[in-house]
DRENTORVEX-693772 format. One record per atom (N, C-alpha, C): residue in one letter; x, y, z. Coordinates in steps of 0.02 Angstrom, whole numbers, padded with zeros to 5 digits, always signed. Layout:
% residues N
aXYZ
...
This chain:
% residues 408
m+08667+06256+06868
m+08620+06214+06831
m+08645+06205+06759
t+08646+06143+06735
t+08672+06128+06668
t+08624+06153+06614
e+08651+06186+06564
e+08610+06209+06509
e+08584+06149+06469
p+08521+06151+06447
p+08496+06095+06406
p+08532+06091+06340
s+08541+06030+06316
s+08571+06020+06250
s+08520+06040+06196
l+08544+06045+06135
l+08500+06061+06079
l+08444+06009+06072
f+08461+05946+06080
f+08411+05894+06073
f+08361+05896+06131
q+08384+05913+06190
q+08337+05921+06246
q+08289+05979+06233
e+08313+06031+06200
e+08268+06085+06181
e+08216+06060+06131
i+08237+06018+06085
i+08189+05990+06037
i+08136+05948+06072
l+08156+05912+06124
l+08109+05870+06161
l+08062+05911+06206
d+08082+05972+06222
d+08042+06015+06266
d+07975+06030+06234
y+07921+06017+06270
y+07854+06029+06243
y+07844+06101+06222
g+07879+06147+06254
g+07871+06218+06237
g+07892+06234+06166
n+07930+06189+06134
n+07952+06199+06065
n+07915+06155+06015
r+07863+06121+06038
r+07828+06074+05995
r+07795+06108+05935
a+07767+06168+05946
a+07731+06202+05892
a+07778+06225+05836
n+07840+06239+05853
n+07887+06265+05803
n+07957+06238+05815
p+07969+06175+05797
p+08036+06147+05808
p+08085+06163+05752
w+08061+06195+05698
w+08101+06202+05637
w+08165+06243+05647
p+08165+06298+05685
p+08229+06333+05696
p+08280+06289+05733
l+08256+06246+05778
l+08301+06201+05814
l+08328+06148+05767
y+08287+06124+05721
y+08311+06075+05672
y+08364+06106+05627
e+08355+06169+05610
e+08405+06203+05569
e+08473+06205+05606
k+08471+06218+05671
k+08533+06216+05710
k+08561+06145+05712
l+08516+06096+05717
l+08538+06026+05721
l+08577+06007+05658
r+08556+06034+05601
r+08588+06017+05537
r+08655+06053+05527
s+08675+06095+05575
s+08740+06128+05569
s+08798+06078+05573
q+08783+06019+05601
q+08831+05964+05597
q+08790+05900+05590
p+08816+05850+05554
p+08775+05791+05540
p+08756+05749+05601
v+08804+05741+05647
v+08794+05696+05704
v+08812+05733+05769
w+08768+05726+05819
w+08781+05753+05885
w+08782+05695+05935
q+08821+05703+05988
q+08818+05654+06042
q+08794+05687+06105
e+08741+05658+06133
e+08714+05682+06196
e+08757+05660+06255
a+08748+05694+06311
a+08786+05677+06371
a+08774+05605+06394
d+08715+05579+06379
d+08699+05510+06401
d+08726+05458+06353
g+08759+05479+06298
g+08788+05431+06251
g+08747+05420+06188
t+08687+05448+06185
t+08645+05442+06125
t+08674+05485+06069
y+08672+05457+06008
y+08691+05495+05949
y+08628+05519+05914
v+08628+05583+05894
v+08570+05613+05861
v+08592+05635+05791
v+08554+05614+05740
v+08571+05628+05671
v+08515+05667+05639
g+08530+05725+05608
g+08477+05768+05582
g+08484+05788+05509
t+08534+05762+05473
t+08543+05781+05403
t+08520+05725+05356
y+08493+05744+05299
y+08460+05696+05254
y+08508+05640+05233
r+08567+05658+05208
r+08612+05607+05181
r+08630+05555+05234
e+08647+05579+05293
e+08668+05533+05346
e+08609+05490+05371
i+08550+05520+05377
i+08491+05480+05397
i+08478+05426+05346
y+08477+05445+05283
y+08463+05397+05229
y+08514+05340+05230
a+08578+05358+05238
a+08630+05308+05238
a+08622+05259+05297
l+08606+05286+05355
l+08598+05243+05414
l+08537+05198+05409
l+08484+05222+05378
l+08424+05181+05370
l+08437+05121+05325
h+08489+05125+05283
h+08507+05070+05239
h+08569+05032+05263
d+08595+05050+05320
d+08658+05020+05344
d+08643+04958+05386
p+08669+04899+05366
p+08656+04838+05405
p+08687+04839+05475
r+08730+04888+05488
r+08760+04894+05555
r+08714+04932+05603
i+08656+04951+05579
i+08606+04984+05622
i+08552+04933+05638
s+08538+04924+05703
s+08489+04875+05726
s+08428+04910+05754
s+08371+04876+05747
s+08309+04899+05779
s+08292+04859+05841
d+08336+04813+05859
d+08325+04768+05916
d+08358+04797+05978
a+08319+04811+06029
a+08346+04841+06091
a+08395+04794+06126
a+08395+04730+06108
a+08441+04683+06139
a+08514+04699+06122
n+08524+04738+06070
n+08592+04756+06050
n+08620+04817+06086
l+08580+04848+06128
l+08605+04904+06168
l+08654+04879+06222
l+08704+04919+06237
l+08746+04905+06294
l+08703+04906+06357
p+08723+04868+06409
p+08680+04863+06469
p+08661+04930+06499
e+08708+04979+06499
e+08691+05043+06530
e+08637+05081+06492
f+08629+05066+06428
f+08576+05097+06389
f+08512+05056+06391
a+08519+04990+06393
a+08460+04946+06394
a+08417+04959+06455
e+08450+04976+06511
e+08412+04988+06573
e+08364+05047+06568
k+08381+05095+06524
k+08339+05154+06517
k+08314+05161+06445
a+08302+05103+06413
a+08281+05104+06343
a+08214+05139+06334
g+08173+05141+06387
g+08111+05179+06382
g+08054+05139+06355
p+07996+05172+06348
p+07934+05139+06329
p+07937+05104+06262
l+07979+05126+06215
l+07979+05094+06150
l+08001+05022+06154
a+08040+05005+06205
a+08062+04936+06212
a+08017+04896+06258
q+07965+04925+06285
q+07923+04893+06334
q+07856+04874+06304
t+07843+04810+06300
t+07779+04787+06274
t+07747+04737+06321
g+07753+04750+06386
g+07724+04704+06434
g+07759+04637+06430
n+07720+04583+06426
n+07748+04516+06419
n+07751+04493+06347
l+07737+04538+06300
l+07737+04520+06230
l+07806+04527+06200
p+07822+04487+06149
p+07885+04498+06113
p+07881+04564+06074
p+07938+04592+06054
p+07936+04654+06015
p+07902+04643+05948
s+07868+04695+05923
s+07837+04691+05857
s+07892+04689+05804
f+07872+04675+05742
f+07923+04664+05691
f+07963+04726+05675
i+07938+04786+05690
i+07979+04845+05677
i+08034+04853+05730
r+08031+04812+05782
r+08084+04813+05833
r+08129+04751+05828
t+08131+04721+05769
t+08174+04663+05757
t+08217+04677+05695
d+08265+04634+05683
d+08310+04640+05626
d+08302+04579+05580
p+08325+04586+05518
p+08327+04527+05474
p+08371+04473+05506
p+08356+04408+05494
p+08302+04384+05450
p+08233+04378+05485
r+08232+04383+05552
r+08167+04376+05586
r+08119+04431+05564
h+08143+04492+05559
h+08101+04546+05537
h+08069+04531+05469
d+08109+04506+05423
d+08084+04494+05355
d+08029+04442+05354
t+08037+04390+05395
t+07985+04338+05398
t+07920+04365+05426
l+07925+04399+05483
l+07864+04427+05514
l+07831+04478+05469
r+07871+04520+05436
r+07842+04571+05392
r+07807+04538+05332
r+07837+04486+05303
r+07805+04452+05247
r+07738+04423+05267
i+07735+04393+05327
i+07672+04364+05349
i+07619+04418+05357
a+07638+04475+05387
a+07591+04530+05396
a+07571+04560+05329
m+07619+04570+05286
m+07606+04601+05221
m+07562+04557+05177
r+07564+04492+05188
r+07524+04445+05148
r+07450+04461+05153
q+07429+04489+05209
q+07358+04504+05219
q+07341+04577+05201
f+07390+04614+05176
f+07378+04685+05165
f+07387+04708+05093
g+07435+04680+05058
g+07450+04706+04992
g+07481+04655+04946
p+07513+04677+04892
p+07543+04632+04843
p+07596+04587+04876
p+07605+04525+04849
p+07568+04498+04791
p+07505+04460+04810
h+07496+04445+04875
h+07439+04403+04894
h+07373+04441+04895
r+07375+04504+04916
r+07314+04546+04920
r+07325+04611+04881
p+07335+04608+04816
p+07353+04669+04779
p+07297+04721+04775
d+07234+04699+04786
d+07179+04746+04778
d+07146+04764+04845
r+07179+04748+04900
r+07149+04761+04965
r+07129+04835+04973
i+07175+04881+04958
i+07161+04952+04968
i+07112+04978+04916
d+07119+04955+04853
d+07072+04977+04801
d+07000+04959+04819
k+06990+04899+04843
k+06923+04877+04862
k+06896+04916+04921
l+06940+04941+04962
l+06919+04977+05022
l+06901+05050+05007
t+06922+05076+04949
t+06914+05147+04935
t+06842+05172+04940
p+06792+05138+04911
p+06723+05163+04919
p+06701+05168+04992
k+06723+05121+05034
k+06707+05123+05105
k+06739+05184+05137
l+06802+05199+05119
l+06836+05257+05146
l+06800+05321+05126
e+06780+05326+05063
e+06745+05386+05040
e+06679+05395+05078
a+06644+05340+05091
a+06580+05345+05127
a+06591+05368+05199
i+06644+05343+05231
i+06659+05364+05300
i+06674+05439+05303
v+06716+05462+05256
v+06733+05533+05254
v+06672+05576+05242
d+06631+05556+05194
d+06570+05595+05178
d+06525+05600+05239
r+06519+05546+05277
r+06476+05547+05337
r+06505+05593+05390
l+06570+05588+05403
l+06601+05628+05455
l+06598+05702+05439
v+06613+05721+05376
v+06609+05791+05357
v+06537+05815+05358
g+06491+05772+05335
g+06420+05790+05337
g+06395+05803+05407
d+06423+05768+05456
d+06402+05777+05526
d+06422+05846+05553
l+06465+05882+05517
l+06485+05949+05538
l+06432+06002+05521
a+06384+05983+05479
a+06332+06030+05459
a+06289+06050+05518
g+06262+06111+05515
g+06220+06135+05569
g+06259+06164+05627
r+06324+06168+05620
r+06367+06197+05671
r+06408+06253+05640
q+06439+06291+05681
q+06483+06345+05657
q+06556+06333+05674
q+06569+06280+05712
q+06638+06267+05733
q+06645+06193+05749
c+06704+06166+05735
c+06717+06096+05752
c+06789+06089+05776
d+06802+06033+05808
d+06871+06013+05822
d+06889+05962+05769
l+06930+05983+05722
l+06945+05940+05665
l+06978+05874+05685
v+07014+05874+05741
v+07044+05812+05765
v+06990+05764+05790
d+06950+05788+05838
d+06899+05745+05868
d+06845+05724+05819
d+06828+05769+05772
d+06770+05757+05729
d+06787+05722+05663
v+06849+05728+05639
v+06866+05698+05574
v+06933+05661+05577
a+06986+05696+05595
a+07053+05668+05588
a+07064+05606+05631
y+07031+05602+05689
y+07037+05542+05731
y+06988+05487+05711
p+06923+05501+05708
p+06877+05444+05694
p+06886+05412+05626
f+06910+05450+05576
f+06917+05421+05510
f+06969+05365+05508
p+07032+05377+05526
p+07081+05322+05525
p+07064+05265+05573
v+07032+05281+05630
v+07013+05228+05676
v+06962+05181+05642
a+06913+05211+05609
a+06863+05170+05574
a+06895+05128+05519
v+06945+05156+05485
v+06977+05120+05430
v+07018+05062+05456
i+07060+05073+05507
i+07101+05019+05532
i+07059+04964+05564
c+07004+04984+05597
c+06959+04934+05626
c+06925+04894+05570
e+06907+04927+05516
e+06878+04891+05458
e+06928+04841+05430
l+06990+04862+05424
l+07042+04817+05397
l+07054+04757+05442
l+07058+04770+05507
l+07074+04716+05553
l+07014+04673+05571
g+06955+04698+05557
g+06895+04660+05573
g+06868+04673+05643
v+06883+04732+05670
v+06856+04752+05735
v+06784+04775+05727
p+06737+04749+05765
p+06667+04771+05759
p+06661+04847+05769
e+06617+04878+05730
e+06609+04950+05732
e+06591+04975+05801
e+06551+04937+05838
e+06530+04960+05904
e+06587+04960+05955
d+06643+04926+05939
d+06700+04925+05985
d+06750+04980+05971
e+06742+05018+05917
e+06791+05069+05899
e+06803+05120+05955
p+06751+05145+05989
p+06764+05196+06041
p+06810+05172+06097
r+06814+05107+06107
r+06854+05081+06163
r+06929+05092+06151
f+06949+05100+06088
f+07020+05101+06074
f+07054+05165+06097
s+07018+05220+06101
s+07049+05283+06121
s+07079+05278+06191
q+07046+05240+06236
q+07070+05234+06305
q+07133+05191+06309
w+07144+05150+06258
w+07205+05108+06257
w+07261+05141+06217
v+07243+05170+06160
v+07293+05197+06116
v+07324+05261+06145
g+07285+05302+06178
g+07310+05364+06206
g+07373+05355+06248
p+07373+05311+06299
p+07433+05301+06339
p+07492+05275+06299
l+07479+05233+06249
l+07533+05207+06207
l+07568+05262+06168
v+07528+05307+06140
v+07556+05361+06100
v+07589+05414+06144
d+07556+05433+06198
d+07582+05486+06241
d+07648+05467+06273
s+07661+05402+06281
s+07723+05380+06313
s+07778+05367+06262
t+07764+05374+06199
t+07815+05361+06148
t+07871+05412+06152
g+07932+05386+06160
g+07990+05430+06164
g+08001+05461+06232
k+07960+05443+06282
k+07968+05470+06349
k+07965+05413+06399
s+07992+05425+06459
s+07994+05372+06509
s+07984+05401+06579
s+07940+05368+06616
s+07931+05383+06687
s+07892+05323+06715
p+07896+05312+06781
p+07858+05256+06810
p+07783+05260+06795
e+07756+05321+06797
e+07684+05329+06784
e+07667+05310+06712
l+07707+05336+06665
l+07694+05320+06595
l+07703+05246+06581
t+07754+05216+06611
t+07766+05144+06601
t+07707+05103+06625
k+07680+05120+06683
k+07622+05083+06709
k+07561+05092+06664
m+07549+05155+06643
m+07492+05167+06599
m+07500+05127+06533
r+07561+05127+06507
r+07573+05091+06445
r+07563+05016+06454
t+07591+04989+06508
t+07584+04917+06520
t+07511+04897+06529
d+07473+04936+06567
d+07402+04922+06578
d+07364+04924+06511
a+07380+04974+06470
a+07345+04980+06405
a+07360+04921+06360
i+07424+04899+06359
i+07443+04842+06318
i+07408+04779+06341
q+07404+04769+06407
q+07371+04710+06433
q+07297+04708+06415
q+07264+04765+06422
q+07192+04767+06406
q+07180+04759+06331
l+07222+04792+06291
l+07215+04786+06219
l+07232+04715+06195
g+07284+04686+06226
g+07302+04617+06208
g+07247+04568+06224
m+07215+04576+06282
m+07160+04531+06300
m+07102+04539+06252
y+07086+04601+06233
y+07032+04611+06185
y+07049+04577+06119
m+07110+04587+06095
m+07130+04558+06031
m+07131+04482+06034
f+07151+04454+06092
f+07150+04382+06099
f+07080+04354+06090
q+07031+04386+06124
q+06962+04363+06118
q+06936+04371+06047
l+06955+04426+06015
l+06932+04437+05946
l+06963+04385+05900
a+07027+04370+05910
a+07060+04319+05868
a+07027+04251+05876
q+07006+04235+05936
q+06972+04171+05947
q+06907+04168+05907
s+06870+04223+05907
s+06807+04223+05870
s+06819+04220+05794
k+06875+04250+05771
k+06890+04248+05699
k+06911+04178+05677
r+06944+04141+05722
r+06962+04072+05705
r+06900+04031+05693
a+06850+04043+05735
a+06787+04004+05729
a+06745+04028+05670
n+06745+04093+05657
n+06704+04121+05603
n+06744+04173+05564
p+06790+04150+05521
p+06833+04197+05485
p+06795+04237+05433
g+06820+04298+05420
g+06792+04341+05369
g+06845+04360+05318
e+06837+04418+05287
e+06885+04442+05237
e+06936+04490+05266
d+06934+04501+05331
d+06978+04551+05362
d+07047+04523+05375
m+07094+04568+05393
m+07163+04548+05403
m+07172+04501+05462
l+07136+04512+05516
l+07143+04469+05574
l+07122+04397+05558
s+07068+04390+05520
s+07047+04323+05499
s+07102+04289+05459
g+07134+04328+05415
g+07189+04301+05376
g+07248+04280+05419
f+07264+04321+05469
f+07320+04305+05513
f+07309+04238+05549
v+07248+04223+05570
v+07237+04164+05611
v+07215+04102+05572
t+07204+04110+05505
t+07181+04052+05466
t+07225+04037+05405
d+07262+04085+05381
d+07298+04077+05318
d+07369+04050+05330
d+07383+03991+05302
d+07450+03962+05307
d+07489+03977+05244
g+07527+04031+05244
g+07569+04048+05188
g+07636+04013+05191
p+07682+04030+05146
p+07748+03998+05145
p+07787+04006+05210
d+07774+04062+05246
d+07810+04074+05309
d+07770+04055+05370
g+07712+04022+05359
g+07670+04004+05416
g+07626+04061+05439
r+07601+04056+05500
r+07557+04107+05528
r+07593+04147+05582
l+07564+04204+05599
l+07583+04239+05660
l+07549+04203+05718
e+07587+04184+05768
e+07559+04146+05824
e+07576+04181+05890
g+07534+04169+05939
g+07548+04190+06007
g+07566+04263+06014
g+07621+04276+06049
g+07642+04345+06061
g+07658+04383+05999
d+07685+04349+05948
d+07701+04383+05885
d+07637+04410+05853
l+07583+04373+05857
l+07519+04395+05829
l+07495+04458+05865
f+07495+04457+05931
f+07467+04513+05968
f+07512+04574+05965
s+07577+04564+05962
s+07622+04621+05953
s+07610+04654+05886
a+07600+04613+05834
a+07587+04641+05768
a+07520+04677+05766
l+07469+04650+05799
l+07403+04681+05799
l+07405+04749+05835
i+07440+04751+05892
i+07446+04815+05928
i+07483+04866+05885
l+07537+04844+05853
l+07574+04889+05809
l+07530+04916+05753
l+07494+04871+05719
l+07452+04892+05663
l+07396+04938+05686
l+07368+04924+05743
l+07314+04966+05768
l+07338+05036+05784
v+07396+05041+05818
v+07421+05107+05839
v+07452+05143+05779
a+07500+05110+05746
a+07533+05142+05689
a+07486+05152+05631
g+07436+05108+05626
g+07389+05112+05570
g+07340+05169+05574
h+07336+05201+05632
h+07289+05258+05634
h+07321+05321+05663
e+07365+05314+05713
e+07389+05374+05748
e+07429+05420+05702
t+07472+05391+05661
t+07511+05433+05615
t+07466+05468+05564
t+07413+05435+05544
t+07367+05465+05495
t+07325+05519+05527
v+07306+05510+05590
v+07272+05565+05626
v+07314+05628+05622
n+07378+05622+05637
n+07422+05680+05636
n+07433+05707+05566
l+07437+05662+05517
l+07446+05684+05448
l+07387+05726+05425
i+07327+05705+05441
i+07267+05743+05421
i+07264+05810+05458
a+07277+05808+05523
a+07274+05870+05563
a+07330+05919+05542
n+07391+05893+05535
n+07446+05936+05511
n+07431+05962+05441
g+07399+05919+05401
g+07383+05939+05332
g+07334+05997+05330
w+07281+05992+05370
w+07232+06046+05369
w+07261+06110+05397
l+07302+06105+05449
l+07335+06164+05476
l+07379+06197+05422
t+07415+06157+05385
t+07458+06183+05332
t+07417+06215+05276
l+07362+06184+05258
l+07319+06212+05205
l+07290+06279+05226
q+07269+06285+05289
q+07242+06349+05312
q+07295+06403+05312
r+07358+06383+05323
r+07412+06432+05322
r+07434+06449+05250
h+07411+06409+05202
h+07427+06420+05131
h+07362+06420+05092
p+07322+06473+05096
p+07255+06474+05066
p+07256+06464+04990
e+07310+06482+04957
e+07313+06472+04884
e+07316+06397+04868
v+07348+06358+04911
v+07350+06285+04901
v+07282+06255+04918
l+07250+06279+04970
l+07183+06256+04988
l+07135+06267+04930
e+07140+06324+04897
e+07095+06338+04840
e+07108+06291+04783
r+07171+06275+04770
r+07187+06227+04716
r+07159+06158+04732
l+07161+06138+04795
l+07134+06073+04815
l+07059+06071+04802
r+07025+06128+04809
r+06953+06130+04796
r+06937+06122+04722
t+06981+06145+04679
t+06963+06154+04609
t+07001+06111+04559
e+07059+06084+04578
e+07099+06047+04530
e+07094+05972+04542
p+07067+05934+04494
p+07064+05862+04501
p+07135+05832+04509
d+07141+05783+04551
d+07203+05746+04562
d+07258+05787+04596
f+07245+05849+04613
f+07297+05889+04647
f+07314+05860+04715
s+07268+05824+04745
s+07279+05798+04812
s+07339+05750+04815
v+07353+05716+04760
v+07407+05666+04760
v+07474+05700+04774
r+07492+05750+04733
r+07557+05782+04745
r+07556+05829+04805
m+07497+05855+04822
m+07492+05897+04882
m+07508+05856+04944
v+07478+05796+04950
v+07491+05754+05008
v+07564+05731+05010
e+07593+05718+04952
e+07663+05697+04951
e+07709+05752+04978
e+07694+05814+04959
e+07732+05870+04986
e+07718+05880+05060
l+07656+05869+05080
l+07638+05875+05150
l+07677+05825+05193
l+07685+05764+05167
l+07724+05713+05203
l+07796+05737+05216
r+07824+05771+05168
r+07891+05797+05177
r+07892+05857+05224
y+07846+05903+05213
y+07847+05967+05246
y+07821+05964+05318
e+07771+05923+05330
e+07740+05919+05398
e+07722+05846+05414
g+07771+05802+05407
g+07759+05732+05421
g+07741+05718+05493
s+07711+05661+05506
s+07687+05645+05573
s+07743+05620+05618
v+07788+05579+05592
v+07841+05548+05632
v+07902+05593+05628
h+07919+05625+05683
h+07974+05672+05681
h+08042+05640+05692
f+08045+05587+05730
f+08109+05551+05733
f+08099+05479+05754
l+08150+05439+05738
l+08152+05369+05758
l+08202+05362+05815
p+08179+05350+05876
p+08224+05347+05933
p+08245+05276+05950
n+08237+05229+05905
n+08244+05158+05922
n+08294+05122+05878
r+08351+05152+05864
r+08403+05119+05826
r+08466+05112+05869
t+08505+05060+05854
t+08566+05045+05891
t+08621+05026+05843
a+08682+05049+05855
a+08739+05029+05815
a+08764+04961+05840
v+08776+04914+05794
v+08803+04849+05813
v+08878+04844+05796
a+08905+04899+05770
a+08977+04905+05758
a+08993+04980+05758
d+09056+04996+05765
d+09075+05067+05759
d+09063+05090+05687
i+09032+05149+05680
i+09014+05174+05614
i+09043+05244+05606
e+09082+05253+05554
e+09109+05319+05537
e+09061+05354+05490
i+09033+05409+05512
i+08986+05445+05470
i+08983+05518+05491
g+08980+05562+05442
g+08974+05633+05456
g+09029+05661+05499
g+09089+05633+05494
g+09145+05657+05533
g+09144+05634+05605
t+09101+05587+05623
t+09094+05562+05691
t+09096+05486+05691
t+09121+05456+05744
t+09117+05384+05753
t+09060+05368+05800
i+09009+05336+05774
i+08953+05312+05816
i+08975+05245+05846
r+08977+05241+05911
r+09004+05183+05945
r+08953+05125+05949
s+08980+05065+05943
s+08939+05005+05947
s+08902+05001+06014
g+08838+04980+06010
g+08798+04972+06070
g+08765+05035+06095
h+08778+05092+06061
h+08748+05155+06082
h+08682+05167+06045
p+08634+05199+06077
p+08571+05216+06044
p+08580+05273+05994
i+08539+05271+05942
i+08541+05322+05889
i+08469+05347+05878
t+08462+05413+05874
t+08399+05443+05857
t+08406+05477+05789
l+08363+05458+05743
l+08363+05486+05675
l+08306+05536+05670
v+08323+05600+05661
v+08273+05653+05661
v+08247+05662+05590
l+08197+05622+05571
l+08172+05621+05503
l+08146+05690+05481
a+08111+05724+05525
a+08081+05788+05507
a+08134+05840+05491
s+08191+05836+05525
s+08246+05880+05510
s+08276+05864+05442
g+08285+05800+05428
g+08310+05780+05362
g+08265+05802+05305
n+08200+05803+05317
n+08152+05823+05266
n+08155+05897+05250
r+08189+05936+05293
r+08196+06008+05280
r+08270+06026+05265
d+08309+05977+05245
d+08380+05988+05233
d+08391+06020+05165
t+08409+06084+05165
t+08417+06121+05101
t+08478+06099+05062
d+08524+06062+05093
d+08581+06036+05055
d+08561+05982+05006
c+08504+05950+05019
c+08480+05895+04976
c+08414+05911+04942
i+08375+05956+04971
i+08308+05971+04946
i+08304+06046+04934
p+08299+06068+04871
p+08296+06140+04857
p+08237+06174+04891
h+08250+06231+04921
h+08197+06270+04953
h+08156+06227+05001
a+08190+06189+05042
a+08157+06139+05084
a+08109+06169+05134
d+08117+06232+05152
d+08071+06264+05200
d+08008+06291+05166
r+08002+06281+05101
r+07944+06305+05064
r+07895+06248+05053
f+07831+06260+05067
f+07779+06211+05052
f+07760+06218+04978
d+07782+06171+04937
d+07775+06176+04864
d+07752+06110+04834
p+07686+06101+04828
p+07660+06038+04800
p+07681+06026+04727
d+07707+06077+04694
d+07727+06069+04624
d+07801+06049+04617
r+07836+06039+04672
r+07906+06022+04666
r+07914+05954+04631
t+07966+05948+04592
t+07979+05885+04556
t+08030+05844+04594
g+08027+05779+04584
g+08074+05735+04618
g+08069+05740+04693
n+08009+05741+04719
n+07999+05750+04791
n+08027+05689+04829
v+08079+05700+04868
v+08107+05647+04910
v+08096+05665+04983
h+08078+05616+05022
h+08068+05628+05093
h+08076+05564+05132
l+08078+05572+05197
l+08089+05516+05243
l+08029+05504+05288
a+07971+05529+05267
a+07911+05525+05310
a+07892+05454+05329
f+07905+05406+05285
f+07889+05336+05299
f+07952+05296+05315
g+08006+05331+05334
g+08069+05296+05345
g+08099+05276+05279
n+08139+05223+05279
n+08170+05197+05218
n+08204+05132+05235
g+08228+05097+05184
g+08261+05034+05197
g+08213+04979+05215
v+08237+04928+05251
v+08196+04869+05264
v+08135+04884+05307
h+08137+04939+05345
h+08080+04956+05388
h+08034+05008+05357
y+08039+05019+05293
y+07994+05067+05260
y+07922+05048+05276
c+07882+05098+05293
c+07813+05087+05316
c+07771+05053+05263
f+07748+04992+05276
f+07708+04959+05224
f+07636+04985+05222
g+07616+05026+05270
g+07550+05057+05268
g+07549+05123+05231
a+07606+05141+05199
a+07610+05206+05165
a+07555+05217+05113
p+07539+05168+05070
p+07485+05181+05021
p+07418+05198+05053
l+07402+05165+05109
l+07339+05179+05142
l+07340+05248+05175
a+07395+05266+05207
a+07400+05333+05238
a+07393+05388+05186
r+07426+05379+05129
r+07420+05429+05075
r+07347+05436+05053
l+07313+05380+05043
l+07244+05382+05018
l+07198+05414+05070
e+07206+05397+05133
e+07163+05425+05185
e+07171+05501+05188
a+07233+05525+05185
a+07244+05597+05187
a+07216+05632+05126
q+07225+05602+05068
q+07198+05631+05006
q+07122+05638+05010
l+07088+05585+05033
l+07015+05586+05035
l+06990+05636+05088
a+07019+05634+05147
a+06995+05677+05202
a+07007+05751+05187
l+07066+05768+05165
l+07082+05839+05154
l+07043+05866+05094
t+07034+05825+05042
t+06995+05848+04985
t+06922+05860+05004
a+06893+05814+05042
a+06823+05822+05063
a+06815+05885+05106
l+06860+05896+05151
l+06856+05956+05194
l+06864+06019+05152
a+06911+06019+05105
a+06923+06078+05064
a+06862+06095+05021
k+06830+06045+04994
k+06774+06057+04948
k+06709+06073+04984
r+06702+06050+05047
r+06636+06056+05078
r+06632+06109+05133
l+06687+06124+05167
l+06684+06176+05218
l+06684+06245+05185
q+06636+06286+05204
q+06631+06354+05176
q+06666+06404+05221
n+06714+06439+05192
n+06751+06492+05227
n+06780+06467+05293
p+06820+06413+05292
p+06849+06388+05354
p+06903+06435+05381
r+06906+06442+05448
r+06957+06482+05481
r+06983+06446+05543
l+07048+06453+05555
l+07076+06426+05617
l+07055+06470+05676
v+07034+06438+05729
v+07015+06475+05789
v+07078+06492+05829
a+07128+06448+05829
a+07191+06461+05865
a+07248+06436+05823
d+07299+06477+05816
d+07359+06458+05778
d+07420+06488+05813
p+07464+06446+05842
p+07465+06373+05836
p+07415+06341+05883
p+07393+06280+05865
p+07348+06243+05910
p+07388+06208+05964
p+07354+06180+06013
p+07390+06138+06063
p+07412+06072+06031
y+07471+06049+06051
y+07499+05988+06021
y+07497+05930+06070
r+07502+05870+06042
r+07506+05810+06082
r+07570+05809+06123
p+07572+05772+06177
p+07633+05770+06219
p+07692+05738+06184
s+07681+05688+06142
s+07736+05650+06114
s+07780+05692+06068
p+07846+05691+06078
p+07890+05725+06031
p+07904+05684+05969
v+07887+05620+05970
v+07901+05576+05913
v+07846+05580+05861
l+07783+05572+05883
l+07725+05576+05838
l+07694+05644+05848
r+07714+05693+05808
r+07695+05763+05819
r+07632+05782+05780
g+07584+05809+05815
g+07524+05834+05783
g+07479+05868+05833
p+07432+05910+05811
p+07386+05944+05857
p+07343+05894+05895
i+07334+05906+05959
i+07288+05865+05997
i+07216+05890+05987
h+07209+05955+05971
h+07145+05984+05951
h+07159+06034+05896
l+07111+06042+05850
l+07118+06091+05797
l+07049+06122+05784
e+07037+06177+05819
e+06972+06210+05814
e+06966+06250+05749
v+06913+06237+05712
v+06901+06270+05648
v+06831+06299+05647
a+06825+06363+05630
a+06759+06394+05620
a+06744+06395+05546
y+06680+06394+05529
y+06659+06393+05458
y+06588+06417+05453
d+06568+06435+05391
d+06501+06464+05380
d+06449+06412+05363
g+06470+06355+05340
g+06422+06303+05321
g+06459+06244+05291
v+06420+06190+05276
v+06448+06129+05246
v+06408+06113+05183
l+06443+06110+05127
l+06410+06093+05064
l+06394+06019+05061
p+06343+06000+05021
p+06329+05928+05013
p+06387+05891+04981
a+06391+05826+04993
a+06444+05786+04963
a+06437+05785+04888
């Protein structure tokens, strides 16, 4: 029986709770090649360089045929075209500009600022609902419903429809980075159901537009035109999933980290504005997206003493790069006071996550509210159970006991 490779060990669910020793081994050389031809990169300098290299493609069409056949769920979107994060410039740039026009500068510079009071109210309500109990599941009770409510508010999804999304989003997330006939069918069914829902919602927004992003997508004719047809629904599915799932994990990973570092938790309770640099360090130390498995070389690339061959898939292990002590001093230490904090939690280059400001704000608000209001919180299980996906890593449940909940 063939021994598993280092990367196969990383993918093994049994190592999900503590992948860091494996990442340290991964960084013993910049680039590894798997038996199937995939290149795996785990060092900060090389990841950063490749994220900015125009010879790296996000389009699965650039894979050699033998790799395209097994590209996996990331390349499968039912009958929809790939979302803009799975395209390259110039098409990527056009689609991203259209989407960004409804989210941030220069067309909507105050979108997030205006949303802040609503976010604070949602957090206050969710944490307040923990009162009268002695234990909660922080994922089910706060970390999940908060970002779902926020992304639904942004997109214009009616509040009463929010619970429906968990049955669609779950299969999409659980199949990320993995492939099997069962997962593919579940993913395809979820995309079809979600696409149909979004189609009907888009129709209603065309007839009665509001201030939400979806209304803007279907009514606003900017310099690049509108998102139409499959491009619209691919973008909506991307924004719905990426707009909340990574933040769910960021909040859950954040609370787990705070409980493991009680001195930092105490500072969050007592120091104004501490949440800003604390969350920035959290993004580096325990980010949600552990690797990007969807890059392809479009030419031979010499890097890290290795030639990455054209047409081969590349996996960039962002979480390993974020702990690279060759570039980040004391990288294994959780230190919110570190200066010049650099990390790859939101990627980099042309595909840098445009939802980063919202994710930062959501984590700051949720973790601060929990820190200030939960009395004597304790982890019930450490480590907690983790989600199946090796790409989007976070607890699937996080049981916390506490003595009471202070008023907002």
